[in-house]
VOTOR-724161 format. One line per 8 residues: their letters; for each residue y, z, x of C-alpha. Coordinates in Angstrom, 2 decimals, always signed. Example, Ala and Ser with C-alpha at 12.3 -4.5 7.8 and 13.67 -1.06 7.14 Angstrom:
as	-4.50:+7.80:+12.30 ~ -1.06:+7.14:+13.67
END
This chain:
xxxxxxxx	+0.00:+0.00:+0.00 ~ +3.41:-0.94:+1.48 ~ +5.52:+1.99:+2.62 ~ +9.17:+2.41:+1.59 ~ +11.66:+0.45:+3.67 ~ +13.40:+2.86:+6.03 ~ +15.54:+2.36:+9.11 ~ +12.97:+3.71:+11.53
xxxxxxxx	+12.64:+3.16:+15.27 ~ +10.77:-0.08:+15.84 ~ +8.07:+1.71:+17.81 ~ +7.35:+3.96:+14.83 ~ +7.13:+0.97:+12.50 ~ +4.61:-0.65:+14.83 ~ +2.27:+2.32:+14.77 ~ +0.47:+0.90:+11.72
xxxxxxxx	+0.79:-2.75:+12.68 ~ -2.28:-4.94:+13.08 ~ -3.06:-8.66:+12.87 ~ -5.77:-11.18:+13.72 ~ -5.35:-13.99:+16.25 ~ -8.53:-15.42:+17.82 ~ -8.50:-15.10:+21.60 ~ -8.42:-18.62:+23.04
xxxxxxxx	-6.14:-21.25:+24.53 ~ -2.63:-20.94:+25.87 ~ -1.66:-17.53:+24.53 ~ -3.92:-15.36:+22.44 ~ -4.15:-11.77:+21.26 ~ -6.55:-9.76:+19.18 ~ -6.09:-6.81:+16.87 ~ -8.26:-5.05:+14.30
xxxxxxxx	-8.87:-7.17:+11.19 ~ -6.51:-6.58:+8.28 ~ -7.80:-7.05:+4.74 ~ -4.27:-8.04:+3.66 ~ -4.68:-11.22:+5.73 ~ -7.69:-12.44:+3.75 ~ -6.74:-15.50:+1.73 ~ -8.10:-18.86:+0.62
xxxxxxxx	-5.88:-21.90:+0.14 ~ -6.46:-24.41:-2.62 ~ -6.67:-28.07:-1.58 ~ -4.11:-29.24:-4.15 ~ -1.24:-26.79:-3.65 ~ +2.07:-28.32:-4.68 ~ +4.81:-29.38:-2.27 ~ +8.25:-28.52:-3.66
xxxxxxxx	+11.15:-30.91:-3.14 ~ +14.09:-28.59:-3.75 ~ +15.88:-26.35:-1.26 ~ +14.72:-22.75:-1.17 ~ +15.88:-19.51:+0.45 ~ +12.80:-17.46:+1.33 ~ +13.90:-13.83:+1.49 ~ +11.07:-11.68:+0.11
xxxxxxxx	+7.33:-11.80:-0.24 ~ +4.64:-13.57:+1.74 ~ +5.47:-16.78:+3.62 ~ +3.40:-18.69:+6.20 ~ +4.18:-21.68:+8.35 ~ +1.30:-24.00:+9.13 ~ +0.12:-27.61:+9.38 ~ -0.61:-29.82:+6.40
xxxxxxxx	-1.17:-33.51:+5.79 ~ +1.65:-34.65:+3.51 ~ +1.26:-38.23:+2.27 ~ -1.16:-38.73:+5.15 ~ +1.26:-37.45:+7.80 ~ +0.65:-34.36:+9.94 ~ +3.51:-31.95:+9.20 ~ +4.56:-28.39:+9.87
xxxxxxxx	+5.38:-26.83:+6.50 ~ +6.12:-23.46:+4.93 ~ +3.90:-21.91:+2.25 ~ +5.67:-19.60:-0.21 ~ +3.14:-17.16:-1.62 ~ +5.77:-15.11:-3.46 ~ +5.44:-17.46:-6.44 ~ +2.38:-18.19:-8.58
xxxxxxxx	+0.84:-20.57:-7.80 ~ +1.97:-20.80:-4.16 ~ +4.05:-23.82:-3.16 ~ +4.76:-25.52:+0.15 ~ +8.13:-26.67:+1.48 ~ +9.04:-28.97:+4.32 ~ +11.15:-27.18:+6.96 ~ +14.31:-29.12:+6.19
xxxxxxxx	+14.27:-27.64:+2.68 ~ +13.96:-23.96:+3.57 ~ +15.96:-21.19:+5.20 ~ +14.23:-17.88:+5.93 ~ +16.64:-15.06:+5.10 ~ +16.19:-11.74:+6.92 ~ +18.01:-9.07:+4.92 ~ +19.53:-5.86:+6.23
xxxxxxxx	+16.52:-4.08:+4.73 ~ +14.76:-5.38:+7.85 ~ +16.94:-3.35:+10.23 ~ +15.08:-1.10:+12.67 ~ +16.15:+0.60:+15.88 ~ +15.12:-0.83:+19.24 ~ +12.66:+1.53:+20.95 ~ +13.56:+3.37:+24.14
xxxxxxxx	+10.42:+2.29:+25.98 ~ +10.33:+0.08:+29.10 ~ +7.60:-2.19:+27.71 ~ +10.07:-3.32:+25.02 ~ +12.64:-4.52:+27.54 ~ +11.88:-8.10:+26.52 ~ +13.74:-7.43:+23.25 ~ +16.99:-7.60:+25.24
xxxxxxxx	+18.44:-4.84:+23.05 ~ +19.96:-1.48:+23.89 ~ +17.60:+1.38:+22.96 ~ +18.56:+2.73:+19.56 ~ +20.58:-0.35:+18.62 ~ +19.99:-2.12:+15.31 ~ +17.70:-5.15:+15.32 ~ +16.41:-7.19:+12.40
xxxxxxxx	+12.61:-7.25:+12.29 ~ +10.30:-9.35:+10.17 ~ +7.42:-6.90:+10.56 ~ +3.78:-7.49:+11.33 ~ +2.83:-5.45:+8.27 ~ +4.46:-6.18:+4.93 ~ +7.50:-4.11:+3.94 ~ +9.35:-4.08:+0.59
xxxxxxxx	+12.46:-6.26:+0.29 ~ +11.76:-8.02:+3.60 ~ +10.29:-11.50:+3.92 ~ +6.79:-11.35:+5.45 ~ +6.48:-14.38:+7.71 ~ +3.30:-15.46:+9.47 ~ +1.29:-18.59:+10.16 ~ -2.01:-20.00:+8.97
xxxxxxxx	-4.36:-22.89:+9.67 ~ -6.26:-22.61:+6.40 ~ -5.34:-25.75:+4.50 ~ -8.72:-27.29:+3.54 ~ -7.85:-30.77:+4.81 ~ -6.61:-29.30:+8.09 ~ -9.82:-27.31:+8.53 ~ -11.90:-30.44:+7.87
xxxxxxxx	-9.82:-32.67:+10.16 ~ -8.95:-30.56:+13.23 ~ -11.48:-30.45:+16.05 ~ -11.07:-26.77:+16.88 ~ -7.57:-25.38:+16.54 ~ -3.84:-26.07:+16.80 ~ -1.10:-25.23:+19.26 ~ +2.16:-23.73:+18.00
xxxxxxxx	+4.90:-24.29:+20.57 ~ +8.37:-22.79:+20.78 ~ +10.56:-25.24:+22.71 ~ +13.76:-23.23:+22.41 ~ +16.06:-21.08:+20.30 ~ +19.71:-21.22:+19.34 ~ +21.44:-18.23:+17.79 ~ +23.93:-15.42:+18.32
xxxxxxxx	+21.41:-12.98:+19.80 ~ +18.01:-12.70:+21.40 ~ +14.85:-13.74:+19.54 ~ +11.23:-12.82:+20.19 ~ +7.82:-12.73:+18.51 ~ +5.12:-10.29:+19.51 ~ +1.91:-8.67:+18.34 ~ +1.32:-4.92:+18.46
xxxxxxxx	-1.98:-3.11:+18.02 ~ -2.10:-0.03:+15.83 ~ -2.73:+2.19:+18.84 ~ +0.76:+1.44:+20.20 ~ -0.61:-0.39:+23.21 ~ +1.60:-2.72:+25.18 ~ +3.23:-5.41:+23.03 ~ +1.77:-8.89:+23.38
xxxxxxxx	+4.81:-11.16:+23.64 ~ +4.08:-14.59:+22.16 ~ +7.57:-16.12:+22.14 ~ +10.63:-14.96:+24.08 ~ +13.92:-16.74:+23.52 ~ +15.01:-16.06:+27.12 ~ +12.04:-17.88:+28.63 ~ +12.59:-21.42:+29.86
xxxxxxxx	+10.22:-24.19:+28.88 ~ +7.64:-24.52:+26.11 ~ +5.74:-21.42:+24.99 ~ +2.35:-22.15:+23.42 ~ +0.23:-20.14:+20.99 ~ -3.33:-21.28:+20.41 ~ -4.53:-20.82:+16.82 ~ -8.11:-21.54:+15.74
xxxxxxxx	-8.64:-23.22:+12.37 ~ -9.05:-20.89:+9.39 ~ -6.74:-18.30:+10.98 ~ -4.07:-16.25:+9.24 ~ -1.74:-14.17:+11.44 ~ +1.39:-12.07:+11.08 ~ +3.48:-10.80:+13.97 ~ +6.84:-9.12:+14.59
xxxxxxxx	+9.85:-11.47:+14.61 ~ +12.88:-9.73:+16.15 ~ +16.52:-10.83:+16.06 ~ +19.04:-8.70:+17.96 ~ +22.19:-9.96:+16.22 ~ +22.95:-11.19:+12.69 ~ +23.79:-14.84:+12.17 ~ +22.18:-18.27:+11.97
xxxxxxxx	+19.21:-19.05:+14.24 ~ +17.39:-22.33:+14.82 ~ +13.88:-22.35:+16.28 ~ +12.63:-25.61:+17.82 ~ +8.93:-25.47:+16.91 ~ +6.06:-27.93:+17.28 ~ +2.52:-27.90:+15.86 ~ -0.04:-30.11:+17.61
xxxxxxxx	-3.78:-30.64:+17.39 ~ -6.67:-32.90:+18.28 ~ -8.50:-34.26:+15.26 ~ -12.28:-34.58:+15.03 ~ -11.99:-38.30:+15.76 ~ -10.08:-37.65:+18.99 ~ -6.62:-38.54:+17.63 ~ -3.72:-36.40:+18.85
xxxxxxxx	-1.19:-35.37:+16.17 ~ +2.01:-33.34:+16.36 ~ +5.15:-32.50:+14.43 ~ +8.27:-30.96:+15.97 ~ +10.94:-29.55:+13.67 ~ +13.66:-26.90:+13.54 ~ +13.06:-23.71:+11.57 ~ +16.25:-22.11:+10.26
xxxxxxxx	+16.94:-18.40:+9.74 ~ +19.89:-16.57:+8.16 ~ +19.81:-13.05:+9.59 ~ +21.73:-10.21:+7.93 ~ +23.18:-9.70:+4.47 ~ +26.56:-11.01:+5.64 ~ +25.05:-14.34:+6.77 ~ +25.22:-17.01:+4.10
xxxxxxxx	+22.07:-19.18:+3.98 ~ +24.40:-22.04:+3.05 ~ +25.67:-21.97:+6.64 ~ +22.12:-22.54:+7.87 ~ +21.59:-25.40:+5.42 ~ +24.91:-26.94:+6.57 ~ +23.92:-26.67:+10.22 ~ +20.50:-28.17:+9.43
xxxxxxxx	+22.15:-31.09:+7.66 ~ +24.47:-31.62:+10.62 ~ +21.52:-31.65:+13.03 ~ +19.63:-34.08:+10.80 ~ +22.59:-36.46:+10.55 ~ +22.97:-36.34:+14.34 ~ +19.28:-37.22:+14.67 ~ +18.56:-34.34:+17.04
xxxxxxxx	+16.59:-31.10:+17.17 ~ +18.06:-27.74:+18.22 ~ +16.46:-27.78:+21.68 ~ +18.01:-25.29:+24.14 ~ +15.85:-26.86:+26.87 ~ +18.55:-29.51:+26.74 ~ +21.27:-27.10:+25.68 ~ +24.01:-28.66:+27.76
xxxxxxxx	+23.84:-32.01:+25.99 ~ +23.16:-30.40:+22.59 ~ +26.11:-28.05:+22.94 ~ +28.51:-30.77:+24.03 ~ +27.44:-33.20:+21.33 ~ +27.71:-30.76:+18.43 ~ +31.55:-30.56:+18.32 ~ +31.78:-34.35:+18.78
xxxxxxxx	+29.53:-34.87:+15.78 ~ +31.76:-32.61:+13.71 ~ +34.88:-34.44:+14.96 ~ +33.39:-37.81:+14.14 ~ +32.51:-36.62:+10.65 ~ +36.08:-35.44:+10.12 ~ +37.45:-38.70:+11.47 ~ +35.28:-40.76:+9.18
xxxxxxxx	+36.45:-38.61:+6.29 ~ +40.09:-39.38:+7.11 ~ +39.36:-43.09:+6.98 ~ +37.37:-42.86:+3.77 ~ +39.35:-43.65:+0.64 ~ +38.20:-40.54:-1.20 ~ +35.82:-38.01:+0.46 ~ +35.07:-34.89:-1.55
xxxxxxxx	+36.40:-31.59:-0.25 ~ +32.89:-30.11:-0.57 ~ +31.51:-32.63:+1.93 ~ +34.31:-31.93:+4.39 ~ +33.84:-28.21:+3.99 ~ +30.11:-28.48:+4.62 ~ +30.65:-30.55:+7.77 ~ +33.28:-28.11:+9.01
xxxxxxxx	+31.02:-25.12:+8.40 ~ +28.20:-26.85:+10.22 ~ +30.43:-27.57:+13.22 ~ +31.52:-23.92:+13.38 ~ +27.91:-22.73:+13.22 ~ +26.81:-25.19:+15.90 ~ +29.66:-24.11:+18.19 ~ +28.56:-20.50:+17.75
xxxxxxxx	+24.95:-21.45:+18.51 ~ +26.02:-23.29:+21.66 ~ +27.93:-20.24:+22.89 ~ +24.95:-18.03:+22.14 ~ +22.69:-20.26:+24.24 ~ +24.93:-19.74:+27.26 ~ +25.01:-15.99:+26.61 ~ +21.21:-15.80:+26.51
xxxxxxxx	+21.08:-17.69:+29.80 ~ +23.34:-15.13:+31.46 ~ +21.18:-12.34:+30.05 ~ +18.04:-13.95:+31.43 ~ +19.60:-14.39:+34.88 ~ +20.83:-10.78:+34.87 ~ +17.38:-9.53:+33.92 ~ +15.78:-11.61:+36.68
xxxxxxxx	+18.25:-10.21:+39.23 ~ +17.48:-6.67:+38.14 ~ +13.75:-7.28:+38.48 ~ +14.27:-8.78:+41.95 ~ +16.27:-5.73:+43.00 ~ +13.53:-3.40:+41.76 ~ +10.92:-5.38:+43.70 ~ +13.10:-5.24:+46.82
xx	+13.49:-1.47:+46.50 ~ +9.73:-1.14:+46.15
END
């Protein structure tokens, strides 16, 4: 039974956390099985076509074949029957009910948060009034078509703070960090077919975040398939999901993905895209104010994301220097 949502230290929240991820491939972790993760997906679950803000209840990302194409999609289990959405149509909203305090323990240094400071956490175990985000590889067609498993890859993150995903066993052992927004280069998670996993998703600052995520697999016939898309988050009650939708639309119109691995070009091109949109609006005989407002909001959000990327880089360099100093002292 879910416990009441309280602003507890993150370490205390993790005491009861457990999830299941088969040990194999690039990055893997195991934890005691959780009956709450048992589920069976129907082969004909609907794909919605409208925009949706996912802010409570159970949500998974995972691969599906949509009109014959391999896609990363989001499954909303908070409605009956469950429905799927393509990533461009969803924003995951992390409310202030998700606030916890960063633990004062050295093994949680990867959070890049001051001990005791507020962080927003999508928890590994379900909590009331907080979206419960995980991933699954349980679509029947996926299970029939994939040779063994899939690889979920984080290529980069843009946002106002630090982002990470980790698993934590119920015995409060060392956290198993799966994705760290400060790490350079792709970060892979191997997921066997017929797997359902939940982990801790931590955001150190409120605002709009974009995760550059790819799902790839080898099919039973030897074909390689992949889909790389941005996942958008609106973190904090004061963050309007409309800002995330506007930024997503701006990225889509620019024909690019939010990839901090190429942050210099992405950051420099974002304001130009906004300027070009404004310029085209001036030449247009009658653009609506709503369109101009949406483009302006998207430009502001993208500028903020670009600045945050540089900030995270400085944090990563500072952390590396501190580690080098400690090794030198030793």
